[in-house]
N, C-alpha and C positions, 0 to 999 in steps of 0.2 A: 584309771577312770577318765582323767583329764585327756590322756592320750587318745582314748576311744572317741570322746566327744569331738576333739580336734579333727580326727580322721573322718568322722561323719560329716562335719562341716565342710571340709575340703572336698569330699566326694560329691555332696549335693551342689556345691558351688561349681565344680567342673561340669557336672551333669546339666545344671541350669545354663551355663555358658554355651555348652554344646547344642542344646535345644534352641537357644536364641540364634546361634549361628546358622542352624538349619532352617530357621524361619525367616531369614533375610529375603525379602522379595526380589524377584528377577527384575533388573533395571530395564530389560527389553530394549537394549541398544545394540546397534550393529554398524559395521563399517560400510556396507553396501546394501542397497534395496532397490527393487523395481518400483515404479510408480504406476498406478496409485499404490501407496505404501500399505502393507498389510495392517489390519487392526491389531495384530499381535506385536507391532513395533511402535515404540514411543519416540525414539530418537535415532537418527542416522548421523553418525559422525564420520563423514567421508563423502561418498558419491551416491546420488539417487538418479536413476535413469529409467525412462519409460515414456508413456503417452501423456502423463500429467496427473494433476490432482483434482479430484472431483468431490462433490457433496456426498457425504456418507454419514448418516445419522448414528451409526454404531461406533463412531470414533469421536472423542471429545477434542483432543489436541495432539499434534505431532510437531517435532522440531527437526530441522535439518541444519547441521553445522558442517558446511563444506560446499559442494557443488550440486546443483539440481540441473540435470540435462534432460530436455524433453523433445521428443519428436511428436508434436501435437497433431492429431489426425484432422483437425478442423481449423487450419490456420487462417483461411480466408473468409469463408461464409460465416461460420459460427462466431469467430472473434469480431468480425466487422459488424455484424448485425447486433450482437450483444453489446458491443462498445457504444454504438450509436443509440441503442435503447437506453442505456445507462445515462448517457449524456442528455437525454430529453431534447432532441432536436426541435420539436414543435415549440417548446418553451423558449428556446433561443430566438426563434423567429418572432414570437409574440413580444418578447422582452425588448427586442430591437425596435419594434414599432412603438413602444411606450417610452422612448428616450426623452420626450418632451416633459413627461411627468416623472422626473428623476427621483422625487421623494417617495414615490410609490413603487415598491418592488416586492414581488412574491418571493419570500425567503426560501421556499421549496425549490425555486429555480437555481439559486446560488449554491445550495448545500449539496455536497456529495454524500449520499447515504452509505452508512457502513453495512457490510454484509454480516449476517448472523448465521450463516450456514456452518456446518461442521464437515471435516475437522477444522479447528482453528490452527492454521499452519503458520509456523514461525521459521523463517529462513535466514540464516546468518552465513553469508558467503556470496556465491555467484549463481545467478540463474541464467541459463542459455536455453531459449525455447523458440519454436516456430509459431507458438500460439500464445495463450495466456492462462492464468489461474482461473479455475472455476469453483473456488471455495474461499472462505475467509483467510486472508493472508497478510502477515506483517513481515517486513523484510529489512535487513541491515546488510548493505553491500552493493554489488553491481548487478543490475538487471539489463539483459539484452534479449528483447522479445518483440513479437509483433505489436503487442499492446498489453497493458496490465492494469489491474485495480488492486489497491492495497488499503487496508485500514490504516496502517502506519508504514511510512517508508523513510529510511535514512540511507542516503548514498547517492549513486548515479544510476539513472534509468535512461537507456537508449532504446526507444520503441517507435517505429515508424507511425503507428496509429496514435500513440501517445500514452500518457500515464495519468491515472486517477488515484487520489489518495485522500484519506481523512486528514492526517497530519503528515507533512512532508518536510524533511530537512535534507537539503542537497540540491542536486541538479537533475532535471528531466528534459529530454529532447524528443519531440514528436509532433505530429499534426495537431492533436488536441491534448492539452494538459489542464487538469482540473483538480483542485484541492480545497479543503476547508481552512487549513493553516499552512502557509508557506514560509519557511525560513531558508532561503536559497534562491534558485533561479529556475525559470522555465523558458525554453526556446521552442516556439512552434507557430503554426498558423493561428491557432486560437488558444489563449491562455486565460484561465479563470481561477480566482481565489476569493474565499470569504474574507480571510485576513491575510493581507500581503505584507510580509516583513522581508522583502528581498526584491527580486527583479522579474518583471515580465518583459520578454523580448519576442515580438511577433507581429502579425498583421493586425489582429484584433485582440485587445487585452481588456479584461473586465475584472473589477475587484469591488467587493462590498465595502471593505475598509482598507485604505491604501496608506501604509506607513513605510513604503519603499519607493520603487521607481517603475514606471511603465514606459516602454519604448516601442512604438509601433505606428502603423498607419492610422488606426482608430483606437483611442484609449478611453475607457470609461471607468469612473470610480463613484461610488455612492457616498463618499466622504471626500474631504480634502485630500490632496496627494500630489506628488510631483509627477509630471507627465511630459514626454517628448514625442511628438508625432504630427501627422498631417492635420488631424482634428482630435482635440482633447476635451473631454467632458468630465466634470466632477460636481460635487454638491454646491460649489460656490460660483462657478462660471464655466463657460465653453469658449475655448480659444484655439487658434491654429498654432502649430509649431511648439509652443511651450505653455504649460499650465501648472498651477501649484495650489 
């Protein structure tokens, strides 16, 4: 009797294990994918190649671990217009006219807004593109593209138009560089940060809070901060050559 009971327990244990094995979900990962990535794929651990990543409400999130290579069909017109719209050029002009009232600043002007489009793309590796991302993106690695916007960026970004990021750790080189939090350095014609904990090097540098260094022709900070340039403005004083 004991032998029969033991045999039944072993049988049901093996059967249950087999059913659990069959019910393991598909991880939906692959080594190569065209872009935009199919909604059936969650992770690409290798190479993604195509025309780029765009808004798709049917996909929540996707991850690329490796290289993202894009031949973007709108590298000049679309990227340039979109980039300048994001940067709110009219607000730039108005803000510079209000330099005498340094204590009054529209916070919406300084803040880079996060995108909430889908998919939420995470890229760990290298991005080589003739254009830019058109969906919410966070990246760790090397970005070489015409221009790009990231919610979070950690690494090196080389983009002729520039790089926008919510939180940036690392280096970005381009005409326009903007971020909410910078721990690193930006090199460009125009550099802007809400919280600067690093270096601005450019023609025009602006920071809401400067705990780093600004080097340029014109430097402006809405707090105290160290500045080297032709003309330097902070919350305490305005001076040529050097300010703190």
